[in-house]
C-alpha positions, 0 to 999 in steps of 0.5 A: 932847533932852526931859525925860520926866515919869512919870505912870504911877503904877507902882512898883517895878523893871522889866527890859525890852528895847525895840527901836526906831530913831533918825531917823538910823539908816542905811538899810542897818542891821538896826535901820532896820526897828524903829519909832520910840521913840514907836511902840515904847513904845506897842506894846511896853510899852503906854505912850503918850508925850504932848507937854505943858508942865509946870513943871520945876526947872532949874539954870542955870550962867552960868560955871565956872572952875578953882579957885585953888590954896591 
């Protein structure tokens, strides 16, 4: 549920496969043996996710209505 800001400086398109397990993965699932997303990114891709604050553009929609017929 967080925004990820790319500060790697890497350019190009990459194709990779990442094996990780979410916090709500059932214990009897084969995926339960996988690491968390944070550990998987660091161990499998060599990248580190760091929590920080940064200014972000946000669009807030207060309300929405169906358009009236013409």
